C-alpha positions in Angstrom: 20.5 85.2 182.7 19.8 83.7 179.2 16.1 84.4 179.6 16.9 88.0 180.5 19.1 88.5 177.4 16.4 87.0 175.2 13.7 89.4 176.6 16.1 92.3 176.1 16.7 91.2 172.5 12.9 91.0 171.8 12.4 94.5 173.2 15.2 95.9 171.0 13.8 94.3 167.9 10.0 94.9 168.2 8.4 97.5 166.0 10.6 97.0 163.0 7.9 95.8 160.5 5.6 98.2 158.7 2.5 96.3 159.9 3.7 96.0 163.5 1.3 97.4 166.1 4.1 99.7 167.5 4.6 101.2 164.0 1.0 102.0 163.8 0.8 103.5 167.3 4.1 105.4 167.3 3.6 106.9 163.9 0.5 108.8 165.2 2.6 110.7 167.8 4.1 114.2 167.3 7.8 114.5 166.7 8.4 116.0 170.2 7.2 112.8 171.9 9.1 110.5 169.5 12.4 112.3 170.2 12.1 111.3 173.8 10.9 107.7 173.0 14.0 107.1 170.9 15.9 106.6 174.1 13.5 103.8 175.4 15.4 101.0 173.5 17.4 100.3 170.4 14.4 98.8 168.7 12.3 102.0 169.1 15.3 104.1 168.1 15.8 102.2 164.8 12.1 102.3 164.1 11.7 106.0 164.7 14.8 106.7 162.6 13.6 104.6 159.7 12.8 106.7 156.6 9.5 104.8 155.9 8.4 105.4 159.5 9.3 109.1 159.1 7.3 109.3 155.9 4.2 107.9 157.6 4.6 110.0 160.7 5.1 113.2 158.7 1.5 113.1 157.6 0.6 114.0 161.2 0.0 117.8 161.7 2.8 119.0 163.9 2.0 121.8 166.5 4.1 124.9 166.7 6.8 124.5 169.4 8.3 128.0 169.2 9.4 131.0 167.2 12.8 131.7 165.6 13.7 135.4 165.9 16.7 137.2 164.5 17.3 140.9 164.8 18.5 143.3 162.1 20.4 146.5 162.2 18.6 149.5 160.8 21.7 151.5 159.7 24.4 148.9 159.4 24.8 146.5 156.5 26.3 143.7 158.6 24.0 140.9 159.8 23.3 140.0 163.4 24.4 136.4 163.9 22.4 135.6 167.0 19.3 133.5 166.3 17.0 132.9 169.3 14.4 130.1 169.7 11.4 131.2 171.8 9.4 128.1 173.1 5.7 128.6 173.3 4.9 126.0 176.0 4.2 127.4 179.4 6.9 126.5 181.9 9.3 125.3 179.1 13.0 125.8 178.9 14.7 129.2 178.6 15.6 130.9 175.3 17.9 128.9 173.1 20.6 130.6 171.0 22.5 127.6 169.7 19.9 125.9 167.5 22.0 126.3 164.3 25.4 125.7 165.8 25.7 122.5 163.8 25.9 124.5 160.5 29.4 125.2 159.2 28.7 129.0 158.9 26.9 131.7 160.8 23.6 132.2 159.1 20.5 134.4 158.7 17.1 132.5 158.9 14.9 133.1 155.8 12.0 130.7 156.0 10.6 127.7 157.9 8.2 125.2 156.6 6.9 122.0 158.2 10.0 121.5 160.4 12.7 122.4 157.8 14.5 125.8 157.8 16.1 127.8 155.0 19.0 130.0 155.9 21.7 132.1 154.1 25.2 133.1 154.8 25.8 136.2 156.9 27.0 139.4 155.4 29.8 140.2 154.7 30.0 137.1 152.5 33.1 135.0 152.0 31.5 131.9 150.4 27.8 132.8 150.0 25.5 129.9 150.3 21.9 128.9 151.1 21.3 126.1 153.6 18.2 123.9 154.0 18.4 122.1 157.3 16.5 120.2 160.0 17.7 121.3 163.5 16.2 118.2 165.1 18.5 115.7 163.5 21.1 118.3 162.3 20.8 117.4 158.6 21.7 120.1 156.2 22.1 120.7 152.5 24.3 123.5 151.1 23.4 125.3 147.9 25.6 127.7 146.0 24.2 131.2 146.1 25.1 133.0 142.9 24.7 136.8 142.8 23.9 137.1 146.5 21.7 139.9 147.7 21.1 140.1 151.5 17.6 141.6 150.8 16.4 138.7 148.8 13.2 137.1 150.0 13.7 133.3 149.7 10.8 131.0 150.9 11.1 127.3 151.5 8.3 125.1 150.3 8.1 121.6 151.7 4.9 119.5 151.9 5.5 116.1 153.8 2.3 114.7 152.3 3.8 115.1 148.8 7.5 115.7 148.9 8.6 113.0 151.4 9.6 109.9 149.4 11.4 106.7 150.5 14.9 107.5 149.2 15.0 111.4 149.4 13.3 114.5 150.5 12.2 117.0 147.9 11.6 120.7 148.5 11.4 123.9 146.5 12.8 127.4 147.1 11.0 130.5 145.7 12.9 133.7 145.5 10.7 136.8 144.8 12.3 140.0 143.5 11.0 143.4 142.4 12.0 145.0 139.1 11.2 148.2 137.2 10.1 148.4 133.6 11.2 151.0 131.1 8.0 152.9 131.9 8.9 152.9 135.6 6.2 150.4 136.5 7.2 147.9 139.3 6.6 144.2 139.2 7.5 141.1 141.1 9.2 138.0 139.4 9.7 134.6 140.9 12.7 132.2 140.7 12.2 128.6 141.6 14.7 126.0 142.8 13.7 122.3 142.7 15.8 119.9 144.8 14.9 117.1 142.4 16.7 118.9 139.5 19.2 120.8 141.6 18.7 123.9 139.4 17.1 127.3 139.5 14.7 128.6 136.8 12.8 131.8 136.2 9.0 131.5 136.3 7.1 133.1 133.4 4.7 134.6 135.9 5.0 138.3 137.0 2.8 140.4 139.2 2.6 144.2 138.8 2.7 145.9 142.2 4.2 149.2 143.3 4.4 148.3 147.0 7.4 146.8 148.8 7.5 143.6 150.7 7.1 144.1 154.4 9.0 142.2 157.0 10.6 140.2 154.1 9.2 136.8 154.7 6.6 134.5 153.1 3.9 132.4 154.6 3.0 129.0 153.0 -0.6 128.1 153.4 -2.6 125.5 151.3 -0.1 125.4 148.5 0.1 129.2 148.2 2.8 131.6 149.3 1.9 134.9 150.8 3.9 138.1 151.4 2.7 141.1 153.3 3.4 144.4 151.5 3.6 148.0 152.9 0.4 148.8 151.0 -3.1 147.5 151.3 -2.4 144.2 149.5 -0.9 140.8 150.0 1.2 139.3 147.3 0.5 135.6 146.5 2.1 132.9 144.4 0.6 129.4 143.7 3.6 127.1 143.7 1.9 124.3 141.7 0.5 126.3 138.8 2.8 129.3 139.1 0.1 132.0 139.2 0.3 135.2 141.2 -2.2 137.7 142.3 -2.8 140.4 144.9 -5.3 140.2 147.8 -6.6 143.3 149.5 -6.2 143.4 153.2 -9.5 143.5 155.3 -8.9 147.0 156.5 -7.2 149.6 154.3 -5.0 152.4 155.6 -7.6 155.0 154.5 -10.1 153.5 157.0 -7.8 154.0 160.0 -7.1 157.4 161.3 -4.1 156.5 163.4 -0.9 154.5 162.8 -1.3 150.7 162.7 1.0 147.6 162.6 0.2 144.2 161.1 1.5 140.8 160.2 0.2 137.7 158.4 0.2 134.2 159.8 -1.6 130.8 159.8 -4.0 129.0 162.0 -6.2 125.9 161.3 -4.9 125.9 157.7 -6.1 129.4 157.0 -4.3 132.7 156.2 -4.6 135.3 159.0 -4.1 139.0 159.0 -3.3 140.5 162.5 -3.6 144.2 163.0 -3.0 146.5 166.0 -4.4 150.1 165.9 -6.2 152.5 168.2 -9.3 150.4 167.4 -7.7 147.4 169.2 -6.2 144.0 168.4 -7.9 142.2 165.5 -7.5 138.8 163.9 -9.0 138.3 160.4 -8.9 135.1 158.4 -9.3 134.8 154.7 -12.5 132.9 153.9 -12.5 133.1 150.1 -9.5 133.7 147.8 -11.6 134.6 144.8 -13.8 137.1 146.4 -11.1 138.3 148.8 -13.6 137.8 151.7 -12.2 138.2 155.2 -13.9 137.3 158.4 -13.1 138.9 161.8 -12.3 136.0 164.1 -11.1 137.8 167.3 -11.3 141.4 168.3 -10.4 143.2 171.5 -10.1 146.9 172.4 -6.9 148.2 173.8 -8.7 149.3 177.0 -10.0 145.8 177.6 -6.6 144.3 176.8 -5.0 146.5 179.3 -7.6 145.7 182.0 -7.0 142.0 181.5 -3.2 142.3 181.6 -2.4 145.2 184.0 1.0 143.7 184.9 2.2 144.1 181.4 0.3 146.9 179.8 -0.2 150.5 180.8 -1.8 153.6 179.1 -2.0 151.4 176.0 -4.5 153.4 173.9 -2.6 156.7 174.1 0.7 155.1 173.3 -0.6 153.1 170.4 -2.4 155.9 168.7 0.6 158.2 168.9 2.2 158.1 165.5 5.9 157.2 165.7 8.6 159.4 164.1 10.7 158.1 161.2 13.5 156.9 163.5 11.3 155.4 166.3 9.5 152.1 166.5 5.8 151.7 167.2 4.8 150.9 170.7 3.2 147.6 169.8 4.2 145.4 166.9 2.8 142.0 166.0 5.8 139.9 165.0 4.3 136.6 164.0 1.2 134.5 164.4 0.7 130.7 164.2 -1.8 128.3 165.6 -3.6 130.8 167.8 -0.3 132.2 169.3 0.9 135.7 168.7 4.5 136.8 169.3 4.3 140.5 170.0 6.7 143.3 170.9 5.4 145.9 173.4 7.9 148.8 173.8 11.1 147.0 174.8 9.6 143.6 175.8 8.6 140.5 173.9 5.4 138.7 174.8 3.5 135.6 173.8 -0.3 136.0 173.6 -2.5 132.9 173.5 -5.6 134.2 171.7 -8.2 131.6 172.7 -7.2 131.4 176.4 -6.4 135.1 176.6 -3.1 134.3 178.4 -0.1 136.7 178.0 3.4 135.7 179.0 6.5 137.9 179.2 9.3 136.3 177.2 12.2 138.8 177.6 13.5 142.3 176.9 14.5 143.0 173.4 18.1 143.2 174.6 17.8 139.6 175.7 17.8 138.6 172.0 21.4 139.8 171.6 21.2 143.5 170.8 18.9 146.4 171.4 17.8 146.5 167.8 14.0 146.0 167.3 14.0 147.1 163.6 12.0 144.7 161.5 13.4 141.4 162.9 12.9 138.2 161.0 10.5 136.0 163.0 9.5 132.5 161.9 7.1 130.0 163.5 8.8 126.7 164.0 7.6 123.1 164.4 9.5 119.9 164.8 10.1 117.2 162.2 11.9 113.9 161.9 12.5 114.4 158.2 15.9 113.5 156.9 17.6 115.5 154.2 20.7 113.3 153.7 
């Protein structure tokens, strides 16, 4: 009995030193595996929960585990409170709609970055606030939201390679807003919040642009934030040196005779532009920021796409080329793209399309997300993280 207690004690205590072999091995695993391994024994649980361990493990590139999607009303000012997590793994669990139940308020998701999520209070506001949280360990920080505007685009910036320190976790928020000059020129300005100072400040940088932000979200790739506009350009903002510029999309509206839909995303550390038109489904990646050089990575005609997935798609070319009316939604709409996986709406259904394997999986009807509204939903790629905020 004494020998058994001694062995149990040794198992509980191993892996507590930085140079221990278990530290080295476990810190190389993704967060999804480590969450299961925490239940192996108390020693592993303490090790995996240790801030120094988390700091080292956070340098590992985390794969996408799902998409967060929240619908919006087109004609109503109130927010839809239901947030759905769509897992990307084949044969994984069903849709989850209680991911943010640990927060004290109902929220609207704004941005996701390396496992952390930024949210805001739902409208109508009682005590408007912005939350930065980690759904894995249910950590959250509440920030006062002065002069709330439900149309604000607030993007979370968190780099575990730089911002994860031993005693705290640093992050930034960037709020982009559009203003009009006395001569009726439109420009974007940028407000920056730093968790290290606990204060907002206005950047001196502005970017003249007459287009509006489309789908109201930002993509953080390689230290640069990107917003898709409703024109032929992508708004960018370098968070480190606070410089902004516009990037032309690979295919302009003038080059396409029919209606088209698009989104931006990230894969292999590169910015992607995804477009659906009567010419097919195309995936472009930005090769050069200075020359605005795009390369076409994947392309497939609508006819071929329909032949390969006859159970899901029918008469695709005709339906896509038909220009929708003002009050109707396009037949196909790319919602978000990350790590080779496209979340796409086709009519009243949501699908996952794995580009490299050419596999398409039906997720649910739009109504399964809480309402029948399919008007410009907020869709965020999501990956897991062990990072602690408190």
